[in-house]
C-alpha positions in Angstrom: 36.3 -86.6 -32.8 36.9 -83.5 -30.6 38.2 -80.0 -30.8 41.9 -79.5 -30.7 44.0 -76.5 -29.4 47.0 -75.9 -31.7 50.2 -73.9 -32.1 48.6 -70.3 -32.2 47.6 -70.7 -28.5 51.2 -71.4 -27.4 52.4 -68.4 -25.4 49.1 -66.6 -25.9 46.6 -68.5 -23.8 43.4 -66.4 -24.3 40.6 -67.9 -22.3 37.6 -66.5 -24.1 36.9 -70.0 -25.3 36.6 -71.6 -21.9 33.7 -69.5 -20.8 31.5 -70.7 -23.7 32.3 -74.4 -23.3 29.2 -76.3 -22.1 31.3 -79.3 -21.3 34.0 -77.6 -19.3 36.7 -79.6 -21.2 39.5 -77.0 -21.2 42.6 -77.5 -19.2 45.3 -74.9 -18.5 48.9 -75.7 -19.2 51.8 -73.4 -18.4 52.0 -72.0 -21.9 48.7 -73.0 -23.6 45.3 -74.5 -23.1 44.3 -78.0 -24.0 41.0 -79.7 -24.7 40.3 -83.1 -23.1 39.1 -85.2 -26.1 37.0 -87.6 -24.0 35.1 -84.7 -22.5 34.6 -82.5 -25.6 31.1 -82.7 -27.1 32.3 -81.3 -30.5 29.8 -78.4 -30.4 32.3 -75.9 -31.8 31.2 -73.1 -29.5 34.9 -72.3 -28.7 36.1 -71.9 -32.3 34.7 -68.3 -32.9 35.7 -67.2 -29.4 39.4 -68.0 -30.0 41.2 -64.7 -30.9 44.3 -66.4 -32.3 42.2 -69.0 -34.2 44.0 -71.9 -32.6 41.0 -74.3 -32.2 40.0 -76.8 -34.9 37.9 -79.9 -35.3 40.2 -82.9 -35.0 39.7 -83.8 -38.7 40.5 -80.2 -39.8 43.7 -79.6 -37.9 46.2 -78.3 -40.5 49.0 -80.8 -41.3 51.8 -78.8 -39.6 49.9 -78.9 -36.3 48.6 -82.6 -36.4 50.9 -83.4 -33.4 48.7 -81.2 -31.3 46.0 -83.8 -31.4 48.1 -86.2 -29.4 49.5 -83.4 -27.2 45.9 -82.3 -26.2 45.1 -86.0 -25.4 48.3 -86.3 -23.3 48.4 -83.0 -21.5 44.7 -82.3 -20.7 44.5 -85.0 -18.0 47.7 -83.7 -16.4 46.6 -80.0 -16.1 44.0 -78.2 -14.0 40.5 -77.6 -15.4 39.8 -74.0 -16.3 36.3 -72.6 -16.6 36.7 -68.9 -16.0 38.3 -66.2 -18.1 41.8 -65.0 -17.2 44.2 -62.4 -18.6 46.1 -63.8 -21.6 49.9 -64.3 -21.5 50.3 -61.7 -24.3 
């Protein structure tokens, strides 16, 4: 199980979460962030740091956003790693 970035991050891309991640498992897409599920240690440190409340434990992802589990798995390896805070998109 890993953490999953979901719909509320799309078009927002706050990066408060990346600076608290001890595993450096966040990756930056054009419109949102992704968590690499093979690197995530399930610590949950990122959850309270996410202003739009877009991060969930894999088993707790709301039904309408379940496709984001596969999207994180697919996109994280294709995007650059991000470990420092940047200005959000909005």
